[in-house]
C-alpha positions in Angstrom: -5.3 34.9 -3.3 -4.9 31.4 -2.1 -6.0 29.2 -4.7 -6.4 25.9 -2.3 -2.6 24.2 -3.2 -3.4 24.3 -6.9 -0.9 26.1 -8.4 2.9 24.0 -8.5 6.3 25.1 -10.1 5.2 26.4 -13.9 2.2 28.4 -12.6 0.2 25.6 -13.7 -3.1 24.6 -12.0 -3.2 20.9 -10.2 -5.7 19.5 -8.1 -4.3 18.4 -4.7 -5.5 14.9 -5.3 -3.0 14.6 -8.2 -0.3 14.6 -6.0 -2.0 11.0 -4.0 -0.8 7.8 -5.6 -1.7 4.5 -4.7 1.2 2.1 -5.5 0.2 -1.9 -5.8 3.0 -3.9 -5.3 3.3 -8.0 -5.2 5.8 -9.2 -2.4 7.1 -11.8 -0.2 7.9 -11.4 3.6 11.1 -13.9 4.9 11.1 -15.0 8.6 13.5 -17.3 10.0 12.1 -19.3 13.0 14.4 -21.4 15.1 13.5 -24.6 16.4 14.5 -27.0 19.5 17.7 -27.7 18.3 18.8 -24.0 17.4 18.0 -25.1 13.3 17.2 -21.8 11.9 14.9 -22.3 9.0 13.3 -19.3 6.8 9.6 -18.8 5.7 8.8 -16.9 3.0 4.9 -15.5 3.1 3.8 -13.9 -0.8 1.6 -10.6 -0.1 0.6 -7.3 -1.9 1.8 -4.2 -0.4 -0.2 -1.0 -0.6 1.8 1.5 -0.4 -0.2 5.5 -0.3 2.4 8.1 -1.6 1.7 12.1 -1.3 4.0 14.4 -3.8 6.3 11.8 -4.1 6.8 10.7 -0.7 5.6 7.2 0.7 3.4 8.0 3.5 1.5 4.8 4.7 2.5 1.0 3.6 0.1 -1.9 4.6 1.4 -5.5 3.3 -1.6 -8.4 2.8 -1.0 -11.7 2.8 -1.7 -13.7 -0.8 -1.8 -17.7 -0.1 -1.6 -20.3 -2.2 -5.3 -21.3 -1.4 -7.0 -17.6 0.0 -10.0 -18.0 2.0 -12.6 -15.7 1.2 -11.6 -13.4 4.3 -8.4 -12.8 2.6 -9.4 -11.9 -0.6 -12.0 -9.7 1.0 -9.2 -7.4 3.4 -7.6 -7.0 0.0 -10.8 -6.0 -1.6 -11.9 -3.4 1.5 -8.1 -2.2 1.4 -7.4 -1.4 -2.7 -11.1 0.2 -2.0 -10.2 2.6 1.2 -6.4 3.3 -1.0 -8.3 4.5 -3.5 -11.0 6.2 -2.2 -8.0 8.4 -0.5 -6.5 8.8 -3.7 -9.2 10.9 -4.4 -9.3 12.1 -1.9 -12.6 10.3 -0.4 -13.0 9.2 3.2 
């Protein structure tokens, strides 16, 4: 009889949601731009990366900017992304 994906290796049972993880990591992105004279400059943008992991394998990644003076819109985007990721973690839409 099938158990809905709850049995693994040693015969122990575990809920499928236990295989889902959300990793939250502060990271910077670097962008190289050229000006009219051909000089290059590297711009660095701090942010937060949310990675959804299923059974140890990264599945989806989302990077959100995190500026020195975040706006309310920036804050709301981060809160919504965290909320969606955590709901995904527990198997809810």
